[in-house]
DRENVO-210497 format. One record per residue (C-alpha): residue number from 0; residue in one letter; x, y, z. Coordinates in steps of 0.25 Angstrom, whole numbers, always signed. Layout:
N
+-----+------+-------+-------+-------+
! pos ! code !    c1 !    c2 !    c3 !
+-----+------+-------+-------+-------+
! NUM !    a !     X !     Y !     Z !
...
+-----+------+-------+-------+-------+
***
This chain:
152
+-----+------+-------+-------+-------+
! pos ! code !    c1 !    c2 !    c3 !
+-----+------+-------+-------+-------+
!   0 !    m !    -1 !    -1 !    +1 !
!   1 !    i !    +6 !   +13 !    -4 !
!   2 !    v !    +1 !   +26 !    +7 !
!   3 !    k !    -1 !   +39 !    +1 !
!   4 !    e !    -3 !   +52 !    +8 !
!   5 !    v !   -17 !   +57 !    +1 !
!   6 !    s !   -26 !   +71 !    -2 !
!   7 !    i !   -39 !   +69 !    +8 !
!   8 !    h !   -46 !   +71 !    -7 !
!   9 !    n !   -38 !   +58 !   -13 !
!  10 !    s !   -49 !   +51 !   -19 !
!  11 !    k !   -44 !   +37 !   -14 !
!  12 !    l !   -43 !   +43 !    -2 !
!  13 !    l !   -58 !   +47 !    -1 !
!  14 !    e !   -61 !   +32 !    -7 !
!  15 !    l !   -55 !   +25 !    +6 !
!  16 !    i !   -62 !   +35 !   +15 !
!  17 !    s !   -75 !   +33 !    +9 !
!  18 !    e !   -73 !   +19 !   +12 !
!  19 !    l !   -67 !   +21 !   +27 !
!  20 !    d !   -81 !   +31 !   +29 !
!  21 !    r !   -90 !   +21 !   +23 !
!  22 !    g !   -86 !   +10 !   +34 !
!  23 !    l !   -84 !   +20 !   +46 !
!  24 !    a !   -99 !   +25 !   +43 !
!  25 !    i !  -101 !   +11 !   +46 !
!  26 !    n !   -92 !    +8 !   +59 !
!  27 !    d !   -96 !   +21 !   +65 !
!  28 !    g !  -111 !   +20 !   +65 !
!  29 !    e !  -119 !   +32 !   +70 !
!  30 !    e !  -106 !   +37 !   +75 !
!  31 !    h !  -101 !   +39 !   +59 !
!  32 !    g !  -103 !   +53 !   +59 !
!  33 !    f !   -96 !   +56 !   +72 !
!  34 !    y !   -83 !   +48 !   +67 !
!  35 !    n !   -84 !   +53 !   +53 !
!  36 !    q !   -82 !   +70 !   +57 !
!  37 !    f !   -68 !   +63 !   +60 !
!  38 !    n !   -66 !   +59 !   +47 !
!  39 !    g !   -63 !   +69 !   +37 !
!  40 !    l !   -52 !   +71 !   +29 !
!  41 !    e !   -48 !   +86 !   +29 !
!  42 !    e !   -44 !   +83 !   +41 !
!  43 !    l !   -32 !   +73 !   +38 !
!  44 !    s !   -18 !   +77 !   +40 !
!  45 !    k !   -15 !   +67 !   +28 !
!  46 !    v !   -21 !   +55 !   +23 !
!  47 !    f !   -16 !   +42 !   +16 !
!  48 !    v !   -20 !   +33 !    +7 !
!  49 !    g !   -15 !   +18 !    +6 !
!  50 !    y !   -15 !   +12 !    -9 !
!  51 !    i !   -12 !    -2 !   -14 !
!  52 !    d !   -11 !    -2 !   -31 !
!  53 !    d !   -19 !   +11 !   -33 !
!  54 !    q !   -30 !    +9 !   -25 !
!  55 !    a !   -32 !   +16 !   -12 !
!  56 !    i !   -34 !    +5 !    +1 !
!  57 !    a !   -31 !   +14 !   +15 !
!  58 !    c !   -31 !   +28 !   +20 !
!  59 !    g !   -27 !   +35 !   +32 !
!  60 !    g !   -24 !   +49 !   +36 !
!  61 !    y !   -21 !   +57 !   +48 !
!  62 !    i !   -23 !   +71 !   +56 !
!  63 !    m !   -14 !   +77 !   +64 !
!  64 !    i !   -19 !   +81 !   +76 !
!  65 !    n !    -7 !   +88 !   +82 !
!  66 !    e !    +7 !   +88 !   +79 !
!  67 !    k !    +9 !   +74 !   +85 !
!  68 !    t !    -3 !   +68 !   +84 !
!  69 !    a !   -11 !   +63 !   +72 !
!  70 !    e !   -25 !   +55 !   +71 !
!  71 !    l !   -26 !   +44 !   +61 !
!  72 !    i !   -40 !   +44 !   +53 !
!  73 !    r !   -45 !   +38 !   +40 !
!  74 !    m !   -38 !   +24 !   +40 !
!  75 !    f !   -45 !   +15 !   +30 !
!  76 !    v !   -40 !    +3 !   +22 !
!  77 !    n !   -50 !    -1 !   +12 !
!  78 !    h !   -57 !   -13 !   +17 !
!  79 !    c !   -51 !   -22 !    +5 !
!  80 !    y !   -36 !   -19 !   +10 !
!  81 !    r !   -40 !   -21 !   +26 !
!  82 !    g !   -30 !   -34 !   +33 !
!  83 !    k !   -19 !   -30 !   +24 !
!  84 !    k !   -11 !   -19 !   +33 !
!  85 !    y !   -12 !   -10 !   +25 !
!  86 !    g !   -20 !    -1 !   +35 !
!  87 !    e !    -7 !    -2 !   +43 !
!  88 !    k !    +1 !    +2 !   +33 !
!  89 !    l !    -8 !   +14 !   +30 !
!  90 !    l !    -4 !   +18 !   +45 !
!  91 !    r !    +9 !   +16 !   +47 !
!  92 !    q !   +12 !   +26 !   +34 !
!  93 !    i !    +3 !   +36 !   +40 !
!  94 !    e !   +10 !   +34 !   +53 !
!  95 !    e !   +22 !   +38 !   +46 !
!  96 !    e !   +18 !   +48 !   +41 !
!  97 !    i !   +12 !   +54 !   +53 !
!  98 !    v !   +25 !   +51 !   +61 !
!  99 !    e !   +33 !   +60 !   +50 !
! 100 !    s !   +23 !   +71 !   +54 !
! 101 !    g !   +29 !   +71 !   +68 !
! 102 !    v !   +16 !   +66 !   +74 !
! 103 !    d !   +17 !   +53 !   +88 !
! 104 !    e !    +3 !   +49 !   +88 !
! 105 !    l !    -6 !   +47 !   +79 !
! 106 !    i !   -21 !   +43 !   +84 !
! 107 !    l !   -32 !   +38 !   +78 !
! 108 !    e !   -49 !   +36 !   +79 !
! 109 !    t !   -55 !   +22 !   +74 !
! 110 !    g !   -68 !   +15 !   +79 !
! 111 !    i !   -70 !    +3 !   +86 !
! 112 !    k !   -76 !    -4 !   +74 !
! 113 !    q !   -64 !    -2 !   +66 !
! 114 !    i !   -56 !   -14 !   +71 !
! 115 !    a !   -46 !   -16 !   +61 !
! 116 !    a !   -41 !    -1 !   +62 !
! 117 !    v !   -41 !    -4 !   +79 !
! 118 !    e !   -31 !   -16 !   +73 !
! 119 !    i !   -24 !    -8 !   +64 !
! 120 !    y !   -22 !    +4 !   +74 !
! 121 !    t !   -18 !    -7 !   +87 !
! 122 !    r !    -9 !   -14 !   +78 !
! 123 !    n !    +0 !    -3 !   +74 !
! 124 !    g !    +2 !    +4 !   +88 !
! 125 !    f !   -11 !   +13 !   +91 !
! 126 !    r !   -16 !   +13 !  +104 !
! 127 !    r !   -29 !   +15 !  +110 !
! 128 !    i !   -31 !   +29 !  +116 !
! 129 !    s !   -45 !   +35 !  +121 !
! 130 !    n !   -52 !   +41 !  +112 !
! 131 !    y !   -47 !   +57 !  +107 !
! 132 !    g !   -54 !   +68 !  +101 !
! 133 !    p !   -69 !   +67 !   +94 !
! 134 !    y !   -69 !   +50 !   +99 !
! 135 !    i !   -67 !   +52 !  +114 !
! 136 !    g !   -81 !   +44 !  +119 !
! 137 !    k !   -83 !   +37 !  +104 !
! 138 !    e !   -85 !   +23 !  +107 !
! 139 !    l !   -82 !   +20 !   +93 !
! 140 !    s !   -69 !   +27 !   +92 !
! 141 !    l !   -56 !   +21 !   +95 !
! 142 !    c !   -42 !   +30 !   +95 !
! 143 !    y !   -29 !   +27 !   +96 !
! 144 !    t !   -14 !   +33 !   +97 !
! 145 !    k !    +0 !   +29 !   +90 !
! 146 !    s !   +13 !   +35 !   +95 !
! 147 !    l !   +20 !   +38 !   +84 !
! 148 !    k !   +33 !   +41 !   +91 !
! 149 !    g !   +42 !   +32 !   +85 !
! 150 !    d !   +33 !   +21 !   +81 !
! 151 !    l !   +36 !   +21 !   +67 !
+-----+------+-------+-------+-------+
***
């Protein structure tokens, strides 16, 4: 898989995001409106798409929270390509990019029903933390952190 930084207007990215949002709407149920408000692409500091033979199969990006902390968002791998470690490869490349920016900590929120995502994050050094910001008190949210100091 080749990972490329893209514009938030990239058509392949928008196709992946549309597929991601359809799945989240099902998983989030009645809470989807609440969670969806935090999924805008305009806030992204950088966004990436993973390609296999010109086929866009994965995406992810991050938002700079402050000069030392970034939030990972919009991580997604097309269903046909899951179970092949493409999500982990994308995650590592985003982490490398973030470290080069001087960031020490990466945080994220995922849904309690996103079992595969939780497995990837915990397998890759993320640890569960109390829900932060808008996710405080949200039972469907799971929040994680990873120190990037010397980890990559």
